[in-house]
Structure formats: C-alpha cells, structure tokens
N, C-alpha and C positions, 0 to 999 in steps of 0.2 A: 568824768564830770557828774555832779549830782543833779537830780531831777529839777531842783529849784533853779539852779543856774542855767540848765538847758531851756527851761520855760522862759526865764528872764531874758536870755539872749534872743530867743524866738520873738517875743513880743516887742522888745526894744528896737527891733528892726523897723517897726511900724509906729510905735507910740513911746512916749516918755512918761515914766512914773517915778515919783520919789521912792526912796527905799521903804518908807513907811507905807505908801500906797501899794507898792509891790508886795510887801509882806501881808497886807490885808487881802490882796488879790489871791496870793498863793495859799493863804489859810483856808480858802474855800475848795481847794483840790484835795483829792484822796488818792494815795498811791495804791497801785495793784500790780501784782506779779502774776503772769499767766504762763502756762506751759504750752509748748508746741501742740497744736490740735485742740486746745481748750476753747470752748465756746464763750464769747463775750456777750453777744446778744443772740437770742433765738427767735426765729420767726414766730409770731403769735404772742410774744410776751410784751408787757408794758416797757416802754423805754423812758427812763428818767434822767439819763446822763449822756454826755459825749465824752470822748476819750482823746487825750493828747499823747502821742506815742513818744516815749523816751528812748527806748531801744527795742529792736526786733521788728517784726513785720506782721501785720494783720491783713485780712481780706474781708471785704463786704461782698456778699453774694446773694443770689436768688436762685432757688431751685424751682423749675417750672413743673406743671402737672405731668409733663412727659419725663420728668426726672432729669432734665438737662440743667447743668449748672451755668449760670451767667455771673461772671465776676464784674462787679460795679466799680470796685476801688481796691487798690493795694494801699495800705497805710504804713509808711516807713517813718523813721525818726523825724520828729517835728511836724508830722502830719496829724490832722484831726480826723476822727471817724465816729459815726453813729448812724442810726436810722433816723435821719433828720425829719422826715415826714412824720414819723411816729413821735419823735421828741417834741417837735413844735406843735403838733396837733393833739398831743396827749392821747394817742391811739396805740393800738398794738403794732408791733414790728411786722413789716412785710418782707424784710430781708434779714439775713443772719450775718454775724461777724464772728470770725474765729481767728486763731493764731497760726500763722505759717511757721513761725519760729517761737521760741521762748520770747516773752515780751514784758517790758516794764512800761506801764502807762500811768497817767494821772487822769482821774475822772472829775468832771464838773457837772453838777446837777443843773437841769434847766432852771429850776427855781433860783439857784445861786448865781447863774449867769445873768439872769434878768435883774436880780438884786444888785450885782456888781455894775451892770450897765447903768442902772439908775443912780448909783452912788458916785461913779467915776466916769466922767465924760470920755476920757481917752480910751477906757476899756470898751465903752459902747462903740466908739469909732473903730477899734481893733476888730471887734466881732462883726461889725458891718463890712469892713474891708475884707475880712476873711471869707465871709459868706459870698460877697461879690466875686472874689477870686475863684471860689469853688464853683459858682454858677458859670463863670467864663470857661473854666476847665471842662465842665460837663458839656457845655455848648460846643466847644472845640472838638471834644471826642465824638459827639453825635454827628457833627458835620464831617468829620473824618470817616465815620462809618458810611455816611451817605455818598461821599465823593471819592473816596480812595479805595483802591483794591487792597487785597490782603498784604501784598508786598510793601506797599506804601505805608500802611498802618503799622506793620512790623518795624519798618525802618524809622518811622516817627517815634514809636515807643522806645526803640533802642537808643536813639539819639537823645530823647528827653530824660530817660531814666535808665542809664546803662547799669546801675547797681542792681536793678531788678533781676538781671540774669544770674547774679551770684546768690541772691536771696530766695528766689521763687522757683519752685519746680516748673519745668517746661509745660506740663499739662495744664497748670493754672494760667500761665501766660497765654496758651492757646485758647483757654476759655475766656480770658479777658479780650482777646482779639476776635473771638467768635469763629475760630477755625478748629480743625481737628489737630490732634497731636502730630499726626503724620505730615500735615501741611506745614506746621511750624518747624518740624525737623528739616524739611526740604529747604525752607527759607533760611534756617539757621546755618545749614551746611553750605548754602550758596553765598551767604553773607560773610563767612569767615575768611 
C-alpha cells in the first residue's frame, strides 16, 4: 500500500475529509527514506517537523550525562514521532530520534500543521485528538513506572505491543522498561 493510502486510512478512522480536502492535506507532507541506524533528529538541533511512520520502526531516546540511554518511544507504522517540546516551543531538541530498521516516513512541518488546522476544522480536531491520546499514553506509562514492578511492566508492554519483540532488539526494550538486558532476558525466558 502506498504512503498516501496509509495516511488516509489512518486519519479517516477519526475524521472525514472529501477527496479534495485530503489531497490538499497530503500535499503538505514530504516523503523520506531512512536506513537502519540513521539519525532523524539529533539532540541540540532545531526541530521543524514531525514524522508519520509508513513502514519500519524508529525510537525516540535521551542519553543522560552518565551516558545511560532512556527510550521514550518506539514509533511503528501509523505512529507519529518528534521532539514535541522542541517542535511546539521552537527550541532545540532535548531528545534524539533514530531508525531501528529501515523506515519510510512522511514529514509535516509545524508551520504546515498549523496552516492546515486553521484551514480545515476536521484536521484541527484530528491533531487535537492525537495529542490527547499521546498525553494519555504518556500518563499511563508514567503511572505504570510508579506502581508496577518490572515483571508487570514487561507483561503490559508484551500484551499492548507484541510486534515490538520481532522488530526491536532486546537491549532497547530493556532500556524502554528501565531494566538491564539480563533482567529482561530472565523475564523473557520465564514468560515463554
């Protein structure tokens, strides 16, 4: 399926646009191909756009002063990713995003998103809906970290996103869960 059709199926789950409106919407996106390991956003650079994943898998991450990697998000097909703090506040990135696999994405600039939201009310509703869903997912993950032990967090991730285990190396899943690779291996072996 081509990128345009994937995006159309994605947004029409939430909003309805005429073919003409969707063509106008889609005309603001730019396609990009990235290779495994390629950087999409580097910490410290200006962030002008967000990315809609067509295929592949990306990760948003932060590296602490102690050189420990924290995974904030995995972005699989039909997911959106960016450094949203930097994008919305027009500041430099505090996180990085790179490709776990080869990836095809569509980018949308902050300027174009705002323009589309002012032109098409359903698009404004879509982006508001998507932002709210992202906030709820972040809140759920934070509460899980505060209330659940490692095993419960692992099982929650496995049930919500079983496809991650085929796409993402185990050391990255461990970093996402905030555990060592050895701890993840023990959990993985006892769960099988």
